[in-house]
C-alpha positions, -999 to 999 in steps of 0.1 A, spaced: 580 575 228 545 560 231 533 551 266 503 531 273 475 550 292 474 542 330 442 529 343 432 527 379 416 494 388 385 496 409 402 473 434 429 499 438 402 523 452 393 498 479 430 493 487 436 530 488 409 537 514 419 507 536 456 517 534 472 541 508 505 520 511 488 489 497 477 509 466 514 522 463 527 486 464 502 473 439 507 501 414 543 513 417 559 480 427 534 454 413 559 424 411 564 421 449 528 411 458 526 379 475 494 357 472 480 349 506 457 324 520 431 352 527 432 362 489 428 327 478 399 321 503 383 353 489 385 341 453 369 308 463 341 324 482 334 347 452 330 317 429 307 299 453 286 330 456 282 333 418 271 297 416 244 303 443 234 336 429 224 319 395 198 299 415 185 327 438 156 350 432 160 387 429 140 394 461 174 396 479 177 430 460 141 441 464 132 431 428 106 408 413 124 403 380 154 415 361 184 402 339 216 393 356 250 395 340 282 382 357 318 394 358 311 423 335 343 440 324 342 479 324 366 505 312 365 542 307 395 561 293 382 595 304 381 584 340 412 563 336 394 536 355 388 499 347 373 470 366 351 439 365 318 439 385 307 407 399 270 411 387 249 437 370 210 435 374 191 453 345 153 459 348 133 481 324 139 510 348 172 504 366 207 492 362 222 479 395 259 469 402 264 442 428 298 434 444 304 402 464 323 407 496 338 378 517 333 400 549 308 406 575 313 443 577 305 470 552 334 494 553 339 527 534 364 511 512 338 487 499 312 516 493 338 536 473 346 505 452 309 501 445 305 537 436 333 534 411 315 504 395 284 526 393 302 553 376 318 529 351 283 515 344 271 551 338 298 557 313 294 524 296 255 521 294 240 512 261 208 527 275 220 559 291 185 567 302 186 540 329 193 555 362 221 541 384 211 554 417 225 526 440 242 492 443 244 463 465 272 448 485 264 411 488 281 400 522 289 364 515 292 351 551 259 367 561 240 359 528 228 394 529 227 422 504 233 457 518 221 487 496 244 515 490 230 548 478 252 567 453 250 599 470 265 632 458 289 630 488 300 594 478 305 606 442 327 635 454 348 611 475 353 589 444 365 619 424 389 630 452 403 595 456 409 591 418 428 624 418 449 614 447 456 580 433 468 594 400 492 616 419 506 587 440 512 566 408 525 592 385 549 608 411 557 573 426 553 589 460 549 566 490 519 578 510 517 577 548 505 543 563 470 539 576 464 553 610 447 521 621 476 500 631 455 469 635 451 467 597 489 462 595 490 429 615 480 406 587 488 427 558 509 411 531 531 441 527 539 445 564 576 436 559 579 465 535 567 492 559 595 496 583 579 526 600 547 508 612 542 487 642 
């Protein structure tokens, strides 16, 4: 029997780092996910940021010039990874992913997500000679771009996360909850985790 290949979405990486249970509910039980006010507000903030970005100079990213592409879909079967990056800036010498965040803090889950977009860009580049050494998290409330270097350490963390996520999904094994209980307070899946709080 033919089975469609499974692709991890880049957003699943962010959820996995924040709380592995959220990843589990998204991938193993996807039909139970409620849409929250926070999610709707995040979508609206992304749309506003994109409209502003089209008028903004690239100095925010330390560049004088470059071409911008918005909402770029990316997919790589070898990685088993897919996603849509908010913006890609291309110059004659660089290719830079930019991910908008409706947050005031740069967390490790955001950095890993951005690294995944960088890896997907590397695999999908029409000009493979362009280096993808870093990306930016654009913090919408602060109107500030934060540079994230794609270090070997961050690349290893991505590989480890992808391996663990594939195991969770293929074995449908519920992982332990996050050890930061404060994250559970406003979680849309709180009522499914009877062993937390």
